[in-house]
C-alpha positions in Angstrom: -113.0 167.2 185.0 -111.9 167.0 188.7 -108.6 167.5 190.1 -106.6 166.6 193.4 -104.5 169.3 194.4 -101.7 168.1 196.1 -100.7 169.8 199.4 -97.6 171.4 198.0 -99.3 172.7 195.1 -101.1 174.9 197.3 -104.8 176.3 198.3 -104.3 179.1 195.5 -104.2 176.7 192.7 -107.2 174.9 194.1 -109.0 178.0 194.5 -108.4 179.0 190.6 -109.4 175.4 189.6 -112.7 175.8 191.4 -113.2 179.4 189.9 -113.0 178.0 186.7 -115.8 175.7 187.5 -113.8 172.2 187.9 -114.3 170.0 190.7 -111.5 170.0 193.2 -110.2 167.8 196.2 -107.5 170.2 197.9 -105.2 167.9 200.0 -104.0 171.1 202.1 -107.6 172.0 203.1 -108.9 168.4 203.4 -106.5 165.8 203.9 -103.4 167.5 205.3 -100.6 165.0 206.1 -101.9 162.5 203.7 -99.0 160.0 202.5 -98.3 160.3 198.8 -99.6 156.5 198.5 -103.2 157.4 200.1 -103.1 160.4 198.1 -102.4 158.4 194.3 -104.9 155.8 195.8 -107.6 158.3 196.2 -107.2 160.1 192.8 -107.1 156.6 191.0 -110.6 155.5 192.9 -112.3 158.7 192.7 -111.4 159.6 189.0 -109.0 162.6 189.8 -106.4 164.0 187.8 -103.4 164.9 190.1 -101.6 168.5 190.2 -98.5 168.1 191.8 -95.0 169.5 192.5 -93.5 166.2 194.2 -91.4 164.5 192.1 -92.1 161.2 193.9 -95.5 160.7 191.9 -93.1 160.4 189.1 -91.3 157.2 190.9 -94.5 155.6 191.7 -95.6 155.7 188.3 -92.8 154.8 186.4 -90.9 152.5 188.6 -93.6 151.3 190.8 -96.3 151.0 188.2 -99.1 152.4 190.1 -102.3 152.9 188.4 -103.4 156.8 188.0 -106.0 158.7 186.0 -103.7 161.2 185.0 -100.9 163.5 186.6 -99.8 167.1 186.2 -96.2 167.8 187.2 -95.5 171.2 187.8 -91.8 172.6 187.6 -91.4 176.4 187.5 -89.3 179.2 188.3 -90.0 181.6 190.2 -92.0 178.9 192.0 -95.0 180.8 193.1 -98.9 180.4 193.0 -98.9 183.0 190.1 -96.6 181.2 188.1 -98.1 177.7 188.7 -101.7 179.2 187.5 -100.1 180.9 184.7 -98.4 177.5 183.3 -101.6 175.6 184.0 -103.8 178.2 182.1 -101.3 177.4 179.2 -102.0 173.6 179.6 -105.6 173.6 179.8 -105.7 176.3 176.8 -103.8 174.0 174.6 -104.1 170.3 175.8 -107.0 170.1 178.1 -107.8 166.9 176.1 -104.8 165.4 176.8 -104.3 165.1 180.9 -107.0 162.1 181.4 -104.4 158.8 182.0 -101.2 160.7 180.9 -98.1 162.0 182.7 -97.6 165.6 182.0 -94.5 167.4 183.1 -95.2 171.3 182.5 -92.1 174.0 183.0 -91.5 177.3 182.1 -90.4 176.1 178.7 -92.3 173.5 177.7 -95.1 170.9 178.2 -94.5 167.3 177.8 -96.9 164.7 177.7 -96.2 161.1 178.3 -98.5 158.9 177.3 -99.6 155.9 179.8 -100.6 152.5 178.6 
């Protein structure tokens, strides 16, 4: 499984994913300043699941109907690298098989998987 980690999500999340054996493209490390449109297009073209804190991707998916290979949208308190990784661990332990092609929202309280056509 391949993950594209958005710039706002942070390098600690990207490093954790790499340590878990996943192929990772970090926007912060490799493509800083890229537009959301370019990030989503790259993720789709190269079969990455996008991990982000940016709600604009929801707008692109649901209103503009942009294609994607899967998006994980993180909303957490406190909004720290440690908490983001903690939530991703729970997501991966329970729903790793449901990430591809879906829009997934993870918060402190729940995980919501929104199937995509």
